N, C-alpha and C positions, 0 to 999 in steps of 0.2 A: 233881729229874727223872734220870730211870732213862736207863743207857744207851737205852730202845728210841726213847726220848723223842730222840736227841740222833742218834737212826740216817743219820736223811732232814735232817738238821742243810745240809750243807752247799747238800743237790742247792735245798730249801728256799730259800736266800738266793738261792740262782742262778737261777732262777724270779724272787724277787722280782726284782732288779736289775731283768733281762730285763725284764718291765713296766715296770717305773714305769719301763726306760729310752726302749722304744718309747713308753707316755705321752708321755717328755719327747720326743718328735721328733715326734710332734698337733701343735707350739705349731714347735718347733724350724726343720719343712721338713712343710711338712700342706697342700702337691702332691706328697705322691705317697704320702701317705692320700686324700685326694679325688677318686681312681676307686671306690677298696672305699666309699669309702662317699655316692659315685651310686648305685649298686644302692639301699641299702635306705633309702638320703632323699635323691629326683632334684632338688625344689628348696630343698634346702636343704644341699648338702653339708658349704661349710664350716661350717655354724654347727656340724653332728654332726663335724665332723674334730677343731672341737676338743669336747666333749660326750666323745666316747669318749678319746681321751688322758687328757682329766682323769677319768674313769672309770677306766682303765687305770696313769694316776700311784698312784689312787690303791690300790686293789688288787696294782699295786707292794709299795708301799710297808705298806701293814695284811701283806704276806707278811712281810713281813721281820721282823717285829716279832712279837716269842713271845707264845704263846697265843691268836694270834688264827686258827688253823688253818678250825678247822670254820667260825666265821663269815665267813672269807672262803671259802671250799670255794662258800658255797653264796650264795654276792651273785655270787662269780664266774660260776659254772651261772644265774644272770638271766640278768647279764650274756650270756653269751655267749646265754640265752638269746630276750633282749631282739634281738638284731644277727640271729639267724640269724630270730626274729616280720617286723621291717621290710626282711631282703631279701625274704622270698616270701609280703609283703605287696603290695613297691613291682612286683616281678618279673607279682608273675599275675591284675593290676590293668594296664586300660589305658585311658591319660583320652580319654575321650567333652571330643568340641566343646565343652562349655560347660563347660573343668575338670572334673568331679568327675572322679572311676574306677571302674569299673566289674570286678566282675570278666570276668577271662580265660572263654569256655565254650570248655569240650571235646570 
């Protein structure tokens, strides 16, 4: 490893520990995360609290491992996209009387 490779090591380690800690917190205090998860997954907020906790824990652990910077960055971008799309989809659709959801008209 060169000096350039280790320059961001403390920040990467801090980010990995923070992300892992937040992921584990989803399991220890799920009520804290349910309101946010309800935005994207209104019918199954608690299940997705655990799913998102597992994903965030895994991303944090991957961030801590040397040599996983690029794959972890790609996976993190995919995760953020997944959350954003889920929230937008849930917030832009309204339930119909028959339980189906339709897109809101502008």
